[in-house]
C-alpha positions as CSV (number, residue, x, y, z in Angstrom):
1,M,-29.2,214.5,-172.4
2,N,-28.3,217.8,-174.2
3,D,-31.0,219.5,-172.1
4,R,-29.2,218.6,-168.8
5,L,-27.6,221.4,-166.8
6,P,-24.5,219.7,-165.1
7,Y,-24.0,222.5,-162.5
8,I,-27.7,222.2,-161.5
9,D,-27.3,218.5,-161.2
10,A,-24.1,218.9,-159.1
11,L,-25.9,221.4,-156.8
12,K,-28.9,219.0,-156.3
13,A,-26.5,216.1,-155.6
14,V,-24.6,218.0,-152.9
15,G,-27.8,219.3,-151.4
16,A,-29.4,215.9,-151.3
17,Q,-26.5,214.5,-149.4
18,L,-26.6,217.3,-146.9
19,I,-30.3,216.8,-146.3
20,V,-29.8,213.1,-145.8
21,L,-27.1,213.8,-143.2
22,H,-29.3,216.5,-141.6
23,H,-32.0,213.9,-141.0
24,L,-29.6,211.3,-139.7
25,A,-28.1,213.9,-137.3
26,F,-31.5,215.2,-136.2
27,Y,-33.8,212.1,-136.0
28,G,-33.5,208.7,-134.5
29,P,-31.6,207.2,-131.6
30,M,-28.3,207.1,-133.4
31,S,-28.1,210.9,-133.5
32,D,-27.9,210.9,-129.7
33,W,-24.9,208.6,-129.6
34,T,-23.2,210.4,-132.6
35,H,-23.5,213.7,-130.9
36,R,-21.4,212.5,-128.0
37,L,-18.6,211.6,-130.4
38,L,-18.7,214.5,-132.9
39,P,-20.8,217.2,-131.2
40,D,-19.8,220.1,-133.4
41,L,-20.3,218.2,-136.7
42,V,-23.7,216.8,-135.6
43,E,-24.8,220.3,-134.3
44,W,-23.9,221.8,-137.8
45,L,-25.7,219.0,-139.7
46,S,-28.8,219.1,-137.5
47,Q,-29.1,222.9,-137.8
48,D,-27.2,224.6,-140.6
49,A,-27.2,221.7,-143.2
50,R,-30.9,222.2,-143.6
51,M,-30.2,225.5,-145.5
52,A,-29.8,223.1,-148.5
53,V,-33.6,223.3,-148.6
54,Q,-33.4,226.9,-149.8
55,M,-31.0,225.8,-152.6
56,F,-33.6,223.2,-153.6
57,L,-36.3,225.8,-153.7
58,V,-34.3,228.2,-155.9
59,V,-33.3,225.4,-158.3
60,A,-36.9,224.2,-158.5
61,G,-38.1,227.7,-159.5
62,F,-35.2,228.0,-162.0
63,L,-36.2,224.7,-163.7
64,A,-39.9,225.5,-163.5
65,A,-39.4,228.8,-165.4
66,R,-37.2,227.0,-168.0
67,S,-39.9,224.5,-168.6
68,L,-43.1,226.5,-168.3
69,A,-42.1,229.9,-169.6
70,P,-38.5,230.2,-170.7
71,D,-39.2,233.7,-172.3
72,G,-41.6,234.9,-169.5
73,T,-44.7,233.7,-171.3
74,L,-46.5,230.5,-170.5
75,R,-46.1,228.1,-173.5
76,T,-49.6,226.7,-173.4
77,A,-53.1,227.7,-172.3
78,S,-53.8,224.2,-171.1
79,V,-52.7,224.2,-167.6
80,L,-54.6,221.2,-166.1
81,P,-52.7,218.6,-168.2
82,L,-49.5,220.2,-167.0
83,L,-50.6,220.1,-163.4
84,W,-51.6,216.4,-163.7
85,Q,-48.3,215.5,-165.4
86,R,-46.4,217.2,-162.5
87,Y,-48.5,215.4,-160.0
88,A,-48.0,212.0,-161.6
89,R,-44.3,212.6,-162.0
90,V,-43.9,213.5,-158.3
91,A,-46.5,211.3,-156.7
92,L,-45.4,207.9,-158.0
93,P,-41.9,207.8,-156.4
94,Y,-43.2,209.8,-153.5
95,L,-46.0,207.2,-152.7
96,A,-43.6,204.3,-153.2
97,S,-41.2,206.0,-150.8
98,L,-44.0,206.5,-148.2
99,L,-44.9,202.8,-148.4
100,V,-41.3,201.8,-147.9
101,A,-41.1,204.2,-144.9
102,V,-44.3,202.9,-143.3
103,V,-43.0,199.3,-143.7
104,C,-39.6,200.1,-142.3
105,T,-41.2,201.9,-139.3
106,E,-43.3,198.8,-138.5
107,I,-40.1,196.7,-138.6
108,A,-38.3,199.2,-136.4
109,R,-41.0,198.9,-133.8
110,F,-39.8,195.3,-133.1
111,W,-36.4,196.6,-132.0
112,M,-36.8,199.9,-130.4
113,T,-39.2,202.5,-128.8
114,H,-38.3,206.0,-129.8
115,D,-40.1,209.3,-130.2
116,S,-38.9,209.6,-133.8
117,L,-41.2,206.7,-134.8
118,P,-44.6,208.0,-136.0
119,D,-47.9,206.5,-134.9
120,R,-49.4,203.9,-137.3
121,P,-51.1,205.7,-140.1
122,D,-54.9,205.6,-140.7
123,L,-56.6,205.7,-144.1
124,W,-57.3,209.5,-143.8
125,Q,-53.7,210.2,-143.1
126,F,-52.5,208.3,-146.0
127,V,-55.1,209.8,-148.4
128,T,-54.1,213.4,-147.4
129,H,-50.5,212.5,-148.1
130,A,-51.3,210.9,-151.4
131,L,-53.2,214.1,-152.4
132,L,-50.3,216.3,-151.1
133,V,-52.6,218.2,-148.8
134,H,-51.5,216.9,-145.4
135,T,-49.6,220.1,-144.6
136,L,-52.6,222.2,-145.4
137,L,-54.9,220.1,-143.3
138,D,-52.4,219.8,-140.4
139,V,-52.2,216.1,-140.6
140,D,-49.1,214.5,-138.9
141,S,-46.4,213.6,-141.4
142,L,-45.7,209.9,-142.1
143,S,-42.1,210.6,-142.6
144,A,-39.6,213.4,-142.1
145,G,-39.2,215.6,-145.2
146,V,-42.4,214.7,-147.0
147,W,-43.7,218.2,-146.4
148,Y,-41.2,219.4,-149.0
149,V,-42.9,217.3,-151.7
150,A,-46.3,218.9,-151.0
151,I,-44.8,222.4,-150.9
152,D,-42.9,221.8,-154.2
153,F,-46.2,220.8,-155.8
154,Q,-48.0,223.8,-154.4
155,L,-45.2,226.2,-155.6
156,Y,-45.4,224.7,-159.1
157,A,-49.2,225.1,-159.1
158,L,-48.9,228.7,-157.8
159,L,-46.4,229.7,-160.5
160,L,-48.4,227.9,-163.2
161,G,-51.5,229.7,-162.0
162,M,-49.9,233.1,-162.1
163,L,-48.5,232.5,-165.6
164,W,-51.9,231.3,-166.8
165,L,-53.7,234.3,-165.3
166,V,-51.3,236.7,-167.0
167,R,-51.7,234.9,-170.3
168,R,-55.6,234.9,-169.9
169,L,-55.7,238.6,-169.0
170,R,-53.2,239.6,-171.7
171,P,-53.9,237.5,-174.8
172,E,-51.3,239.4,-176.8
173,A,-48.7,237.9,-174.6
174,A,-49.2,234.5,-176.2
175,S,-47.7,235.7,-179.4
176,G,-44.4,237.1,-178.0
177,V,-42.5,238.1,-174.9
178,D,-44.5,239.9,-172.3
179,G,-43.2,241.6,-169.2
180,W,-46.3,241.3,-167.0
181,A,-45.6,237.8,-165.8
182,R,-42.1,238.9,-164.6
183,R,-43.6,241.8,-162.7
184,V,-46.3,239.6,-161.1
185,V,-43.5,237.2,-159.9
186,V,-41.4,240.0,-158.5
187,L,-44.4,241.3,-156.6
188,V,-45.2,237.9,-155.1
189,V,-41.5,237.3,-154.3
190,A,-41.5,240.6,-152.4
191,A,-44.8,239.8,-150.6
192,S,-43.4,236.4,-149.6
193,L,-40.0,237.8,-148.3
194,F,-41.4,240.8,-146.5
195,H,-44.7,239.5,-145.1
196,F,-45.6,235.8,-145.5
197,N,-42.2,234.4,-144.7
198,R,-42.0,236.4,-141.5
199,D,-45.1,234.7,-140.1
200,A,-44.7,231.0,-139.3
201,D,-48.4,230.5,-139.4
202,W,-48.0,230.4,-143.3
203,D,-45.4,227.7,-143.3
204,S,-47.8,225.1,-144.7
205,W,-48.5,227.3,-147.7
206,A,-46.5,227.9,-150.9
207,V,-46.5,231.6,-150.6
208,Y,-44.3,231.3,-147.4
209,F,-41.6,229.7,-149.6
210,F,-42.2,231.6,-152.8
211,G,-39.4,234.1,-152.0
212,A,-36.7,231.5,-152.6
213,Y,-38.7,229.8,-155.4
214,G,-39.4,233.0,-157.2
215,M,-35.7,234.0,-157.0
216,G,-35.0,230.9,-159.0
217,V,-37.7,231.8,-161.6
218,L,-36.2,235.3,-161.9
219,A,-32.7,233.9,-162.1
220,W,-33.7,231.9,-165.2
221,W,-35.3,234.9,-166.9
222,V,-32.3,237.1,-166.4
223,S,-29.7,234.4,-167.3
224,D,-31.3,232.9,-170.3
225,P,-28.9,233.7,-173.3
226,A,-31.9,234.2,-175.6
227,D,-33.3,236.7,-173.2
228,R,-30.1,238.5,-172.2
229,G,-30.3,242.3,-172.2
230,R,-34.0,242.4,-171.6
231,G,-33.8,241.7,-167.9
232,L,-37.2,241.7,-166.2
233,R,-38.9,244.2,-168.5
């Protein structure tokens, strides 16, 4: 518990509630009726509340840097076990949630017909979701919001790959703090913000979102008390 960051937990708690309310205001038949009663609130929730996603991206990058490379250098050269651990940690609750969503959707079909209900999934659709590649293969989502799980895993893998590559090309970095990983992240953040994020064709790929995620990574590196004064050098 000593490793918890209460202010980060508070941010995630607030952001999670906003995202839930965003989906309730944006999807399903109840949103149409609620809009008649509280049009301004529902409009704000359906449009502006989704900005909480950007907060989640920054926080995810912040925590990933804290875990993988708190001083700017990847802690280990074995990246595949880390990637597998990340997948297992994400996939188990994610797959359980998908199964619940599919069952609930089937139950809902008995009471209503609405365009927010997805078609019945086939095996290929479920497999691509389980492997977190459905966004890359342009497969219809089984539930709203599951795209974020796939993108979060992509972002983690991208950061891990960059850190591993720097460590591999600069073996001396393994014995101490090295600034090359920081420079690489800054370059990819800039590429994301000024190129990829401006082209919606990239919105199924991690690099589209790396501007926000990388900001979180950089925020950890410049805020770590043990690293203070060194900045991004």
